[in-house]
N, C-alpha and C positions, 0 to 999 in steps of 0.2 A: 255817767258818765267818769270817764276815772280823772284825778285829780293830775296837772300837771305841774312838774319843778317850777317853777317863779324866778325870774333871772332878770339881771339890768338888761335897758336896750338892746346894749353892744353885744348880750349874748344870745337876744333872741331866734335870733334869722336862725343861728344853725340850730337850734330848736326844732324851728319849719320846717327846713330843710329834712330833720328827720323823720320827724311828722308826714312830708309828702312822700318820702322817702318809703311808707309804709312800713316803718320798724316795730313792731309788737311785741309785746311780752309770750314769751314761748313755756308753756307749761311746765318743765321740769323746770323752768329759774322763775316766772314771775307764782309766788306763797297766792292764795286767795285772803284778799286784805291788805295787802301791800300795793295794790296797781301794778306791782312788776317792778319796783323801785328797791335797787339796792343799793346804799349812800354807804360809801366809805369815809368816814369824817376824822378829823383832823390829823391827819397825817403830814410827812414831806413828800412831795411830790417830782418825782423827776419823769419826767413827761419823756424823754426818748427823741424828744427834737434837738437836743443840744443846750435847750434854753435855760437858764436860773431855775434851782426847785424854786416851787410855790413850800412857802414854811407851815402853814394853814391850812391845807387843802380840801376838796371835797371832789370825790367822783360817783359818779353818777351812774348806776347802770339800771338799763329797760331791757329786760330777755336778753339778747346777744350781744347789744351796744350799747356803749358809753354813751350817752346824752348829753353831760357834762364833765366838764373838767377843770379847774381854776380854786381860786380864794373861796373857803368858805364864806366871807364874809357876802360876794355877792351873790347868795343864791339865797332861797327858801324853800322847806321842803315839803312834800304832801304828806296829809295826813296819812298815817298806817304804812309809811314807808318804813323799809331796815333797816336800821343803821348799824355798821361796826364802827367802835372807837378806834381807831389805830395809831393815837396821840402816842409817837414815842417810833414808829414806825415808821418806814421809807415805802411808796408806791412808786411799783415800776413796771414796764412793761412785760409782759411776758419774751421771755429771753429767748432766742434763736441759732441754733447749731447748721450754718447752714453749709457744713459740707460733713455730710455722714454715710458711715457704708450700715449693713445691720437693721438697719430705718422698718423693716417688713419683720422686725421681731416685735409680736404686741406686748411683751416683758419687758424691753427696751422703751418703748414710747411712753411704758409708765411711770420706769425710773426716770425718764428726763420730765415729764408733767409733775411731778411728784415735788422735783424739784426747781420748777418755775422756768425749763424751755420747754416750752410750748407750743412750739414747731420746729421741725429738721427737715433738715432738708438730704435727701441720700442720692448720691452722685456716684452710684455703679451698681444696679442688679441686673438680673437678669429680666425679660422683657416678660417669659412665663412666672419669673415669683412674683415680681408687681401685681400682675396681673390676678394671680391666684391669692396675693394678701389683702385683695380688693374686694375680691368676692368674699371672702369669706370673714374677713372685718371691715365691717362699718364704721363710720369714724366714731367716735364717742368722746366725751368731753374728760375721761379717764385718764385717754394717751395724747399725747406729746400729735398735733398734726402732724400728715406726712406732706411733704413735697418730694417728689424722685423726678430721676430723669430716663430712671430704665439702664439701656447698656453703654457703654461707652463706644462711641461712632470712630471707626480709625479705618487704615487700609490693611487687607491681606498681610501677616504678619508684623503688622505693629504693635503699638500701646494698645492695650497692656497683653495682647496674647502675646509678644515679648516684652518684659524676662517672666510673668505671673501666670498664665495661660490665658487660653478663649472664652472662659466661661460667663466675663459678662463684655466681651466685648462683641458688635455689630459691623462688620467689613462692608465698605463699599468699592465700588469700582469705578466708579465716573459722576462728574456731577447730576447727571440724571438719577443715576442710581442714588446718590445721597438724596435727591427729592425725594424719591419716592418712600426711600427709610425712614424722611427724615416725617415725612406726611403720615408713614405706617405706624410709627412711635406714639406719635401725639392723638393718634387717633384710636392707640388701643391701651390709653391711660398716661403717659407720661407728661407731665408737667413740662417739663424744659428741653433742652436738650446738651447734651453733652461730646464736646468734641476731642479727640486725644490729639494731642501736638505735642509730642514728643520725641523726639532724636536721638536720645539716649547719650545725651552726655554724664549723667548721674551714675548710670549704671555700666560706662566704661563701654557703652555699645553703641551701633550704626542702626540702628530702628526708623523701617522706612514709614513716610507720616505725606500727608493726605496734602492735596494741591492746594495752592489759594482758588482754582474754580470752584472744587469740591467745598471748601471751608465755608467760602462765601453763600455758595448753593445754601447749607446748612442752617446757616445764618440768616439770609433770606425766608428761608422757609421758616423758621421760629418766628420769627418778626411780624411775619405776613398771617401769622395764626395768635399774634395777641402774646406771645411770652419770648423768651428769652435765650438765650446761649451760655452757655460755661466753656470756657476750656480750660484743659488739664498743660499744663506747664510744670515744668521745672527748671528750667535753662533760659538761661539772658538769649540765647540764639533761637528760640521758638518762639519769640515772646511777637517778633514783627509780623509773620505771619497769621496769627491773631488778632492783631490788631489790623492788619490789613484786611482781614476779613471779617472784620467788625463786633468782634464778640463783647458779648455785657459786663465779664467780670473770670477774673484770673483765678483758677482753683491750684493751691498752692503757691508758698513765695522761691523763686527762681534761690538755686542754691550754687552752681556751679561757679561765679563770680561776682562782685559787685557791679552792681546795677548803673548803667553809664547814664552824664545826663542826658542825652538826646533821648533813650527811655524812657529817662520817668517825664520829658517833656512828653511827647507821645501820649504816655500814659495818661497823664492829669488832661491833657489838652482834649483828649476823645470824653475823657470822664469814665474811664473802666476800672471797676472796683476790684481787689483783690482781694480772697480769702487765704489769708497765707499759710495755714496751719501748721503751726507752729509745735505742736506737741509731736504731730508727725517726727518733725527735723530734730526734736530733741529726744528722741527714740531713737534714731538714724545717726546720731553724734554730727549733725549738721545745724543745730541750734543755731551756731554765732553768726554762723554765714546770713542763713536766715532772719534773724533780729538784726543783722543789720542791715540788709536789703530793708528791710520792712522799716527802718529808722531811719530812711534815706527816702524810701518812697512817703513817708509821713510828712516829714519834712519839703515835700516837694509841691505837697499839696493833694497829696492822693487819699481818697477816699478806701478805706476797707469795712469786710464784713467779717465778723467772728467766722469759724471755723476751723475743727481739728483734723478732718480725717477717722475718724473714728473707727473702731476694726478696719482700717484700711489696711493696716498691718501688720505686723506681730510684734504687739503692744500691748501693753498698761494702759489702760483707755479710765478719763473721769468720765464717768456714764453719772448724765446730771450735768450740776452746773460744771462748766467747763474753765475750773481754776488754774489747771495748767496753761491752759493756750490765755485766758487773761494774765497770770502772771508774769508769761514772757510779752508779751503786748506793753505791761508796765516797763518790764526791761528796756526796752526796743525804744521807750522815751513817750507812749501813748497817756497821756493823762487819764485821771479815773472819769470822767465826762465822755471824752472823746472812746473809750473802750466800752462804755455802756451803749453810746449811739452805735458802735461797731455792730453788738450784740443784738439791733434790737430795729432801728429804724433804718441801716445801712443792711443786714442780712434780710427784714421784709423785701429788700427789694430787688438782691438778689435772687429770692423768692418767687418775682412776681405779686408779692402777695402787697405792695405799698400803701396801696389806696387802702387798703382793708384792715392790716395789722403793722405793729412796729413802733406806736407811740398811743400813748394813753391821751387821747384828743376827743370831739365830740364825730362822733359817727363813725370811728372806729371801732372794729369786734373787739368785746373786752377780754383778752387777753393780757391777766394783771396779775403781779406775784408782789408780797409784799416782806420785806425783810427787818429785821432787825438790825438799828443803829443807821450810819451814814457810809454807803458806800465809794460816796466822794471822797471821805480822809481814810477810808479802810474799806479797799477792796473787800476783803475775805466778810466784811457784812452781806456778801453776796451769799454763801454758807447758811445763813440764819433764817431759811425760807420760815416764817409765818403761818402765811395762806396764799392759794393760788389758785388761780378764775380762771378758766378756758371755755371760753365760747360763754361767757357768761353764768357757768356754773363755778361753784366752790367748790374745787376738787380736792383740795386741803384746808381744814380748819382747825389752827389753833387758838380762834380767837375769838369761841361760843359764849363764854363766860364775857364777850362784851358788846353782845347785841341786845339791841332794842328796835321797840317799833316808834315811831312818833306818834304822838296822842292828839293832836292838834297842830297846825298849820307853825310854823314858829319861824324865824330870820337866825341864819346862825351868826353869832357873836365872833368880834375877830379877839380871838386869845391873844 
């Protein structure tokens, strides 16, 4: 019988639930003789929830799931568990870039994963490209997990057909047509829906846009299928339609004018998340307005998810940890903890993966990144990745010398 991690009584219920759910070691994760337990011991844990860090933490992984995350002093280890001494490092959830393009390029996915971005959300690819990628490239831990919307749902002559062309556009003609298309996209591999709500202010154009009935139908289908609807917006004038339709998040910060107080009140009241893509707006020369509006949104109590719009425009992009975006978020007044949560827990929410990803907690999938130093005092520490675990598999290991096995059961002592 495989030995179990011993914890104090207040932690036992969580482990019991893990056992009931049938979480078992997988062959690529559990080595013979260690019972499938991998322990990250002695690091500083920032778990992605926004809670205070745990200074001397243990994170215990079995198979693809985390079974314990918390103080080392509260846990005993089973014989044979593989332990990695991570003293001096910070343990974080795998980061998520919640707005990319180019997510169907395996080399991009590998580069993201290597730098600790273990999931990306692609918000614009043709249905054929997405289908071909999934047929040819089954998921592997060495690549970032791909969440994808497929094409942008729009109207004839709408965005992105104007001004960029129709390659990633899927037009609708009516609310019933919207229902049919939404069902078809979700049936054929889309993980969520993306609505193009763009009347063209920032382009100096007058671009056709879908009706409220059409937008509401798309959101209704997404929610009925257990997923989310994201709305492309760039202008304050288009936010009301997104809110009236009931979308879950806004993709791109509005940059045409300062966000009005009444709009902020509606956004916060409806719990709509915002993915600001500040790296894009820096590229286009509109970062000042974008940063200012993000500052207003955060001060009003808005919830932010990290996303950059990677490869969505002709720019030089951060491939890997999105440090440009992170630096601009800091300029907007977000604290280091708020930025980390935006790139972990909140980004998991807009990917519709909040139950499984985004935090280092018992029951969650083991996507974990370890960095040297303390990103709460210096966000640049997020560049200094030493170890990455994706789906319970160590895919980047700069700590081989710190590995050992527990020869007998013993308790962690407080350090």
